[in-house]
C-alpha positions in Angstrom: -115.5 63.6 68.5 -115.6 65.5 71.8 -115.4 62.7 74.3 -112.0 61.4 75.2 -111.3 57.7 75.1 -108.2 55.7 76.0 -107.1 53.0 73.6 -104.4 50.4 74.2 -102.3 49.6 71.1 -100.1 46.5 71.3 -97.2 46.8 68.8 -95.5 43.4 68.7 -92.3 43.9 66.7 -89.3 41.9 65.5 -87.0 42.9 68.3 -89.3 44.3 71.0 -92.9 44.4 72.2 -94.3 47.8 72.7 -97.6 49.0 74.2 -98.9 52.5 73.9 -102.1 54.1 75.1 -103.6 56.8 72.9 -106.5 59.1 73.5 -109.0 59.5 70.7 -107.3 62.6 69.5 -104.2 60.6 68.7 -102.1 61.8 71.6 -99.9 59.5 73.5 -100.9 58.8 77.1 -98.5 56.0 78.1 -95.7 53.9 76.6 -93.9 50.7 77.7 -91.5 48.5 75.8 -89.5 45.3 76.4 -86.9 43.8 74.1 -86.4 40.1 73.6 -83.6 38.0 72.1 -83.2 36.9 68.6 -82.4 33.2 68.0 -80.1 32.1 65.1 -80.0 28.3 65.0 -78.2 28.2 61.7 -77.0 30.4 58.9 -80.0 32.4 57.5 -82.3 31.0 60.2 -84.1 33.4 62.6 -86.4 32.4 65.4 -88.2 33.8 68.4 -89.3 32.1 71.6 -93.1 32.4 71.6 -93.2 32.7 75.3 -90.8 35.6 75.1 -93.1 37.3 72.7 -96.1 36.7 75.0 -94.2 37.7 78.2 -92.8 40.9 76.8 -96.2 41.8 75.2 -98.3 41.4 78.3 -95.7 43.0 80.6 -95.6 46.1 78.3 -99.4 46.1 78.0 -100.0 45.9 81.7 -97.4 48.6 82.4 -98.9 51.0 79.8 -102.5 50.4 81.1 -101.3 51.0 84.6 -99.5 54.2 83.7 -102.5 55.6 81.8 -104.8 54.6 84.7 -102.6 56.4 87.2 -103.3 59.6 85.1 -107.0 59.0 85.2 -107.3 57.4 81.8 -109.0 54.0 81.8 -108.4 51.9 78.7 -111.6 50.9 76.9 -110.4 48.8 74.0 -107.4 47.1 72.4 -105.8 47.3 69.0 -103.0 44.9 67.8 -100.3 45.3 65.2 -97.5 42.9 64.7 -94.5 41.7 62.8 -96.0 40.1 59.7 -95.3 36.6 58.2 -93.7 35.3 61.4 -95.2 31.9 61.9 -96.3 30.0 65.0 -98.1 26.7 65.5 -99.5 25.7 68.8 -101.6 23.1 70.6 -105.3 24.0 70.6 -105.9 22.4 74.0 -102.9 23.7 75.9 -102.0 26.8 73.9 -98.4 25.6 74.0 -96.3 26.3 70.8 -94.8 23.2 69.3 -91.8 25.0 67.9 -90.1 28.4 68.1 -91.7 31.1 66.0 -90.0 31.2 62.5 -89.4 34.9 61.8 -90.2 36.7 58.6 -86.4 37.1 57.9 -85.8 33.4 58.1 -84.5 31.8 54.8 -84.5 28.1 55.7 -87.3 27.3 53.2 -85.4 28.8 50.2 -85.0 25.3 48.6 -88.7 24.6 49.1 -89.5 27.8 47.2 -87.0 26.9 44.5 -88.7 23.5 44.1 -92.2 25.2 43.8 -90.8 27.6 41.2 -89.4 24.6 39.3 -92.9 23.0 39.4 -94.2 26.2 37.8 -96.5 27.3 40.7 -95.4 31.0 40.4 -98.2 32.2 38.1 -101.0 30.8 40.4 -99.4 32.0 43.6 -98.8 35.5 42.1 -102.3 35.8 40.6 -104.2 34.7 43.7 -102.0 36.2 46.5 -100.2 39.1 44.9 -97.0 37.6 46.3 -93.8 36.0 45.0 -92.6 32.6 45.9 -90.1 33.4 48.7 -89.2 32.1 52.1 -90.3 35.5 53.5 -94.0 34.5 53.6 -95.7 32.2 56.0 -96.8 29.2 54.0 -93.5 27.4 53.6 -92.7 28.1 57.2 -95.9 26.3 58.3 -95.1 23.3 56.1 -91.5 23.2 57.5 -92.8 23.1 61.1 -95.4 20.4 60.3 -92.7 18.3 58.6 -90.0 18.7 61.2 -91.9 18.4 64.5 -92.7 14.7 65.0 -96.4 14.0 64.6 -97.3 17.6 63.8 -98.7 17.1 60.3 -101.2 14.4 61.4 -102.2 16.5 64.4 -102.7 19.6 62.2 -104.9 17.6 59.8 -106.9 16.3 62.8 -107.6 19.9 63.9 -105.5 19.6 67.1 -103.0 22.4 66.1 -103.5 26.0 65.3 -101.5 28.2 63.0 -101.2 31.9 63.4 -99.2 34.9 62.6 -98.2 36.9 65.8 -101.5 38.8 65.9 -103.5 35.5 65.9 -101.2 34.0 68.6 -101.7 37.1 70.8 -105.5 37.1 70.3 -105.6 33.4 71.3 -103.6 34.1 74.5 -105.4 37.3 75.4 -108.8 35.6 75.1 -107.6 32.4 76.8 -108.1 30.3 73.6 -111.6 31.5 73.0 -110.8 33.2 69.7 -108.7 31.9 66.8 -108.7 34.8 64.3 -106.6 37.1 62.2 -107.4 40.1 60.0 -107.3 40.4 56.2 -103.9 42.2 56.1 -102.1 39.5 58.0 -103.9 36.7 56.1 -102.8 38.3 52.8 -99.1 37.8 53.8 -99.3 34.0 54.2 -99.3 32.9 50.5 -102.5 31.0 51.4 -105.1 33.7 51.2 -106.8 34.7 47.9 -106.9 38.5 48.0 -109.6 38.6 45.3 -112.1 36.2 47.0 -111.0 37.2 50.5 -110.8 33.5 51.6 -108.3 30.8 52.2 -107.6 29.2 48.8 -107.9 25.4 48.4 -105.4 25.3 45.5 -102.8 27.2 47.5 -103.4 25.0 50.6 -102.7 22.0 48.4 -99.5 23.5 46.8 -98.1 24.4 50.2 -99.4 21.3 52.0 -101.2 23.3 54.8 -104.4 21.8 56.3 -107.3 24.2 56.4 -108.2 22.8 59.9 -105.3 24.7 61.5 -106.1 28.2 59.9 -107.7 31.1 61.8 -110.9 32.9 60.9 -110.2 36.0 58.8 -112.0 39.3 59.9 -112.0 42.9 58.8 -109.3 45.1 60.3 -111.9 46.8 62.5 -114.0 44.0 64.0 -114.8 42.1 67.1 -111.8 39.9 68.0 -113.1 38.9 71.4 -112.5 40.0 75.0 -109.3 39.9 77.0 -109.3 37.6 80.0 -110.4 39.5 83.2 -107.2 38.6 85.1 -104.9 40.4 82.6 -106.1 44.0 83.1 -108.5 43.7 86.0 -111.5 43.8 83.7 -112.2 42.4 80.2 -111.4 44.7 77.3 -112.7 44.2 73.8 -110.1 43.7 71.0 -111.5 45.7 68.2 -108.7 46.5 65.7 -105.9 44.4 64.1 -103.5 45.0 61.2 -100.0 43.9 60.2 -97.4 46.4 61.1 -96.9 48.0 57.7 -100.6 48.3 56.9 -101.1 49.8 60.4 -98.4 52.3 59.7 -100.2 53.3 56.5 -103.4 53.8 58.5 -101.5 55.8 61.1 -100.1 58.0 58.3 -103.7 58.5 57.1 -102.8 56.9 53.8 -106.4 56.5 52.7 -106.3 58.3 49.3 -105.3 56.4 46.2 -101.7 57.2 45.5 -100.8 58.0 49.1 -97.4 56.5 49.9 -95.5 55.9 53.2 -92.2 54.3 54.2 -91.6 52.8 57.6 -88.1 52.4 58.9 -88.0 49.8 61.6 -86.1 46.5 61.6 -86.8 46.4 57.9 -88.1 49.1 55.6 -91.4 48.9 53.9 -92.9 51.2 51.3 -96.7 51.0 50.7 -98.7 52.9 48.1 -102.5 52.9 48.2 -103.9 51.6 44.9 -107.6 51.8 45.8 -110.1 49.1 45.4 -108.5 47.4 42.4 -105.4 45.4 42.9 -102.4 46.4 40.7 -100.1 43.7 39.5 -96.5 44.8 39.5 -94.2 44.2 36.5 -91.2 45.0 38.7 -91.2 42.5 41.5 -93.3 44.5 44.0 -96.1 42.9 46.0 -99.8 43.3 45.6 -101.3 43.2 49.0 -104.3 44.2 51.1 -103.9 47.6 52.6 -107.0 47.3 54.8 -110.5 45.7 54.8 -113.3 47.7 56.4 -117.0 46.9 56.4 -116.2 44.1 54.0 -114.6 46.4 51.4 -111.0 45.7 50.5 -108.4 48.5 49.7 -105.2 47.3 48.0 -101.6 48.4 48.0 -98.4 47.9 46.2 -95.5 47.1 48.6 -91.8 47.0 48.4 -90.0 45.2 51.2 -86.4 45.8 52.4 -85.3 43.2 54.9 -82.7 45.2 56.7 -83.0 48.9 57.8 -82.8 49.3 61.6 -81.5 45.8 61.7 -78.4 47.1 60.0 -77.8 49.6 62.7 -78.3 46.9 65.3 -75.6 45.0 63.4 -73.3 47.9 63.9 -74.0 47.9 67.6 -74.2 44.2 68.4 -72.0 42.4 65.9 -69.4 45.0 64.9 -69.4 46.9 68.2 -68.6 50.2 66.6 -71.5 52.0 68.3 -73.1 51.6 71.7 -76.4 53.4 70.8 -78.2 53.8 67.5 -78.3 57.6 68.0 -74.5 57.7 67.6 -74.8 57.0 63.9 -76.1 60.5 63.1 -73.0 62.3 64.5 -70.7 59.7 62.8 -72.3 60.3 59.5 -72.2 64.1 59.8 -68.5 63.9 60.7 -67.6 63.0 57.1 -67.9 65.2 54.0 -68.9 62.2 51.9 -69.1 58.4 52.0 -65.4 58.0 50.9 -66.5 55.5 48.3 -67.7 53.0 51.0 -70.9 51.1 50.5 -72.7 48.6 52.7 -75.2 46.2 51.1 -77.0 44.8 54.1 -78.2 41.5 52.5 -77.9 39.7 55.9 -81.1 37.7 55.0 -80.9 38.1 51.2 -82.3 41.0 49.3 -85.9 41.9 49.1 -87.7 44.0 46.5 -87.0 44.6 43.7 -84.4 41.8 43.5 -85.9 39.0 45.6 -82.7 37.1 45.9 -82.6 34.8 48.9 -79.0 33.8 48.1 -77.6 37.4 48.2 -75.3 38.1 51.1 -74.1 41.3 52.7 -70.9 43.1 51.9 -68.8 46.2 52.6 -66.9 47.5 49.6 -64.8 50.5 48.7 -62.7 50.3 51.9 -59.3 52.1 52.0 -56.7 52.3 54.8 -58.4 55.4 56.1 -61.9 53.9 56.3 -63.0 53.8 59.9 -66.2 53.3 61.9 -67.6 56.6 60.7 -67.4 55.5 57.1 -69.1 52.2 57.8 -71.8 53.8 60.0 -72.5 56.4 57.3 -72.6 53.8 54.5 -75.0 51.7 56.6 -77.4 54.7 56.9 -77.0 55.5 53.2 -77.9 51.9 52.3 -81.4 52.5 53.6 -81.9 55.5 51.3 -80.5 53.6 48.3 -82.8 50.7 48.9 -85.8 53.0 49.2 -84.8 54.6 45.9 -84.8 51.2 44.3 -88.3 50.6 45.5 -89.6 54.0 44.3 -88.0 53.4 40.9 -89.9 50.1 40.7 -93.1 51.8 41.7 -92.7 54.5 39.1 -92.1 51.9 36.5 -95.4 50.4 37.6 -97.1 53.7 37.0 -97.1 55.2 40.5 -96.6 58.9 40.6 -95.3 60.2 43.9 -94.9 63.8 44.9 -93.8 63.3 48.5 -93.2 60.5 51.0 -94.5 60.2 54.5 -92.0 58.4 56.8 -92.2 56.8 60.2 -90.4 54.3 62.5 -87.5 54.6 64.9 -84.9 55.6 62.3 -86.7 58.7 61.2 -85.6 60.6 64.3 -82.3 60.8 62.6 -82.4 64.2 60.8 -79.2 63.5 58.8 -80.7 60.3 57.4 -83.9 62.0 56.4 -82.1 64.7 54.5 -80.0 62.1 52.7 -83.2 60.2 52.0 -84.8 63.3 50.5 -81.7 64.0 48.4 -81.4 60.4 47.0 -85.1 60.2 46.3 -85.2 63.8 44.9 -88.6 63.9 46.8 -89.8 65.9 49.8 -89.9 63.7 52.9 -92.6 64.3 55.6 -92.2 63.2 59.2 -95.3 63.2 61.4 -95.6 64.6 64.8 -96.2 61.1 66.2 -93.6 58.9 64.6 -95.0 55.7 66.2 -97.6 55.5 63.4 -97.7 51.7 63.5 -99.2 51.7 67.0 -101.3 54.7 66.2 -102.8 52.9 63.2 -103.8 50.0 65.5 -105.4 52.4 67.9 -107.3 54.1 65.1 -108.7 50.8 63.9 -109.8 49.8 67.4 -111.4 53.2 68.0 -113.1 53.0 64.6 -114.8 49.8 65.6 -115.9 51.3 68.9 -117.4 54.3 67.2 -114.9 56.8 68.5 -114.2 58.1 65.0 -116.7 59.1 62.3 -114.8 57.4 59.6 -111.5 57.5 57.7 -111.9 61.2 56.9 -112.2 61.9 60.7 -109.0 59.9 61.3 -107.2 61.7 58.5 -107.9 65.1 60.1 -106.0 64.0 63.1 -102.7 63.4 61.2 -100.1 66.1 62.0 -96.9 66.9 60.2 -93.7 67.6 62.3 -91.4 68.6 59.4 -91.1 68.4 55.7 -87.5 68.1 54.3 -86.9 69.1 50.7 -84.0 67.6 48.6 -80.9 69.9 48.2 -78.3 67.6 46.7 -77.1 68.3 43.1 -78.3 65.7 40.6 -74.8 64.9 39.4 -73.8 64.0 43.0 -76.9 61.9 43.5 -76.4 60.1 40.2 -72.8 59.3 41.1 -73.8 57.9 44.5 -76.5 55.7 43.0 -74.2 54.4 40.4 -71.8 53.3 43.1 -74.7 51.7 45.0 -75.8 49.7 41.9 -72.2 48.4 41.4 -72.1 47.3 45.1 -75.5 45.5 44.7 -74.2 43.7 41.6 -71.3 42.4 43.7 -73.7 41.2 46.4 -75.8 39.4 43.7 -72.8 37.8 42.0 -72.6 34.0 42.4 
């Protein structure tokens, strides 16, 4: 459409809050970002301070809006995308959280999930939600908070407390408590939402012991989510688009055709393939999830989740201290002719798909006296490609035929990693011109609700490819590398 509009996309992630302003052609007008600390109260536990989430989000949003305004672009609407599954519970009167946010990576509810599996609840949960019984999802996190904060369960049952994933918490704060809502994609990651009826499920609420009174209203991804408070941006702005980060990335990659596949490399790695309007049940431990819901019509996806991708590079920087900046890893990897037999299995929070083993723990194997920081850095990058290969193998076993892969996220700026990814997958890899497709997807949804786009085909026409990288590695070399990886994974899974 000819008229130019400015759209604020809030991208609240696991390690930072980012705000980007796009025009309706998909071009970036302004960017702001603020990191916040991770909290590790115990082994396998990960929390965020909700006030840090809010403060960094609103600081980044105000900065981006001001930067765009200084260029003559006034923001007209807001889209939100967020780290999924992360769980918050807050007081409906004051808006104050009653506990730190429990992050999607957190494994504290592993025993609760084991008990539910023993009680044979897996078939019902799988059939109605498309998900596995795992600490990753929100339901057991909600129950844990209600059980461990004094008086919380009674207050939740009385309707005094509100649960939300991060999108819902931000909507509440942005609208000064006027709106308690989420979208279908975030709801579909809670283990409480029936993806076939598109409603909270009473049987699931009973299994996980979550009161319906604390749950948000579920809306389409492009919908009216209320108006921001006037004081925040100088005028009220409509919130018109919401999706969980991986679904937003698929939208930003224009993954609207059945069979379209994308992989996002952020804190974790997530591969989504569009399966159309009929949900596909995986026989290989992949998740069936909602890709997007527009005009009341649901489009589904198969998803494979890797818990540690960019988080592994942060580990190199923050815990091992062998790099000062993530960009150093590319040169370190290129400095070696091969991986020297070194493998890193980054099971810092267990292993996700297709293993789903909360008890797995990370390891480095194959070290020799000559192994140094370059070998460990390279093996860490390689682990992301190997894990992606595991996911695509599972998808192929479920009948998915992929001819290429669209990638995005912070790690895909690394050309060496992309080439290795293409080689290991034996699949061409496409990187878009705008790599921040998660924020772009949120902007597309917000603009769609505002009428700035004529539909999904109009959005798809705006997607632009930066580069396509074909595989060049010999099959025998690839097969040898994958065999070494599988051996390393078996060690990580060993009791």
